[in-house]
N, C-alpha and C positions, 0 to 999 in steps of 0.2 A: 318534390313530397309527393306521394301518390297514396291513392285509397280505392276500394273495392266494396263492396257492400253484400253487407249479408241478413238476416231480420233480425233486428235489435228487440235484444233475451232469447235469440233461438240458441240453439246447444255446438253452431259451428259460429255463432259468434265469442260465447265461453270462451269455449275451446281457444276461440284463435286472439283473445283479450289477454287469456294467458299464458298465449307463446305456443300454446301447443299444435293449432290448426295453421290451415298453408297460411302461404306467407306470400304475397308477390318476388319470384327470383330475385334478388340485388339490395332487397329491403330490410332491415330487420326494425321486429317491430317493437316500440319502444309507447306504451298509451297504460304507466300504474294506473289509471282510478278504471280504468272501463270495464274491470272486472267487476267489479261495481254496479256499470249503467249496465252491461252487458243480464249480470244475471239474477237483476232483480230492479225493474227498473218499475221508474213511479211507477204508477194506473192514472195521471193523467197523463201519460207516453203512448200508453196501447194504444185510443187511436192511430197514434200514428204511424202502428206499423205497417203501412205499405208505403212508406216516406225511403223502405230502408234506408238509412241515417248510413253515412262511409262512417268507416270507422277505419283513422290514418295509420298509417307506417310509414318511419321515420328514419332515413339516414342515418348512420352511428355516428355521421359529423354531425349531426343534430341535437342528440343527445352529449357530445366532447364536454368534458369536463371545463368548460368554456362554457357552454351554454348552464353546461346547467348552474354553474352558481352564477350564472342573472336570475335566476328564480330564485336564487339564495346565494344571495352576497355575502353574509359571516355568516360563519360555524362560530360552532364552540369555541374554536381557538379564540378567534376573533372577536368575540366577545368578552373572552374573558383575558385576553388584552384590551381592549375597549372601557373595559370591570378599571384592572390594577392600575394602567397608568393614566386616566382621567383622574379616579382616586389618589394617585403622585398628586399629580395637577390641582388638586383643591388641595392638601399639605405643603405645596408648595407657596401658593395663593395667602393660606391661612395661616403661614411662620412666619422667619424673616430668615430661613431656606432660600424663599423666592427672592430673595429683594438684596444687594449686592451696594451699600448705599457709596457712590462716589462725589464729590464735592459741585455740584454741579443745579442747574435749577430743575431738572427731573428728582434727585438728592438719591438715587439708586437702577441699580443696572438688574436684570432680572433674567434671575433660571427660569420663567415659567411654562417660558417655548418647547425645553425640552422634552419632554414628557409625550408633544404631542410629535418630534421630529423624530422619535424610536419609534413611537402608534404606528407613524407609517410607514420607514422600513419596514420593520415590524409587521405589519399585517395590510397595509395598503393601505390607497388615499381619503377610502372611505371610512375606514378605523379612526388615519387621521387626522380626517374631518369631526368625528364623535370626542374625539380626544383636547379636541382645536375648541370643542362647542361648550366643554366641560368651564376649560381656561377661562372665554370668551365670561361662561354665568357667572362665573369663579370673580373676576375683578370687575365687569359688570357691581354687580353688588357691592365689594368693596368702592371701588374709584367710578359711580356712575356720577357723580358730582362731577367729577376734576371734567370727564369727560362730557359732560355738558356744559360746565361752566367752555372752558375748547375746542366748545364745536357749536360759541357764540349764542345757546340758549335752543336750538335746533336737534330735539329730541334725534329726528330719524337721521342726525351726520353723527350726534355720539354713538345710537346705537350701532352704524355701519364700520365704527373708527373702534368701538370696541369684540363686532361679531366675525366682521368681513375678514380681516388679515390672520384670526386668530382659528378658522377655520381654513383657514388656506394652508397653515402649514407648515401641516404634516402632509399633502397635497402637493405643495412645493417639496415638499423636499423626496418625500416616494417618485416623483418623474424626475428631479436633479439627478437620484443613484444610479436610476435605472439606462442612462445611454453606457454607466460607464462601472456596469456591474462587476465586470472577468478584475474589473480591478477595487476589488471591497476598497482596500483605505481608502485611497482618493476620493472612492464612488462618496466612503461618510463623507470620506470632510468635506464634499464639494454638499451634496446635504444638510448638511450640517448650517452649512455657511446660506444659503438662501436658506433656506426655511427660518435664522435666526435674521437675514435681509427682511423677505418678508413682511414677518412681524412689528420690523422698525418702522423699515416704509413705507408698508402701510397702513399703521396706526398714525402715526409724525406726516404725514402725507395726504391722505383722510382729513383731519385738523388741520393741515396749513391752509388747502386748496376748498375748503366746502368747506372750516371753522372758521373760527378766529389765534391761532396759534402762533406767536410769534415765528415769524420765520430766521432770526435770529437768534433762536433756540439753537438751529439745527447745530451750528457750526459746537457746542460746549458737551452737545448729545450726545453727533459724530462721534470726536475727538475722543472720549471718555466714556459711558453706553457701551459702543460698538462694538470695539476691540475687546472689551471685555465680555460678551456677551458671546463675540465669536469664539472665540479665545476657548469660553463655555462649554459651545457647543462640538468640538471640535476632539479638548478633553475628555466629555462625554460620551458623545459617538459615534468617534475609531474606536472604542478600545471592549465598546457593548458589540458593535458589530462584527469585531473579531471573534472575541466569543462565542455567540450565536450563528457563523457559523459553519460551529460543528452540528447546526443543525439546520442544514438548506434546506431542507423540506421542508420549514417552518418559515421562513423567513422571504415572505413573497415579495419583495425586494431584486432577492439572488435570485429566485426561474428564472428560466427562461422561457 
């Protein structure tokens, strides 16, 4: 980063801030808010004129798309994806569509993890985590008593089991997809598998190791719930990614 000195509020500062004035060789002016400072400085700054504050000029790499995204993590498209898939997560949580009856102590396998997986692939880990948060809040509202019971009455353990795995579903799905993105069908399958196991292992693991969930329940749950939930993830994720490939620029996990 380099800088040069001009008087605050001077014509030179105004012209430079607008991109019309002299800029040091090899550098590109990137100061979108500087015109407001240069052309109309607040009165309390008048005594600082002699200090000639520095106008920063950044190299092009400073304002690359990656850097800009750090300042504005979520685009309008990302917010729309978060809204749509968050709403879908709520629908699944509050209707029978999110639960598949199975003959074991859990009584049901779930499809609640699917929106977070798709959202993570479509718009990245932050959106995946937001949809997972919606899922976590919904399931806590419905099943908080069960979580607290299996957590041995420990509220922190219950909250950890209800929230942490759900927040990570879309995150792990995205990062599982990325290394295999040149083979989208395989990447979607792996992302679906990883996202599903993040949910299952996360919830059960926390309740077993930090709570009071009996270890004996693992066998019936993993023998029935996990195969159904993984199969659902594959059936939904692979075709969805295949359809979205036509809009490659709008799928975060497919970008090079």
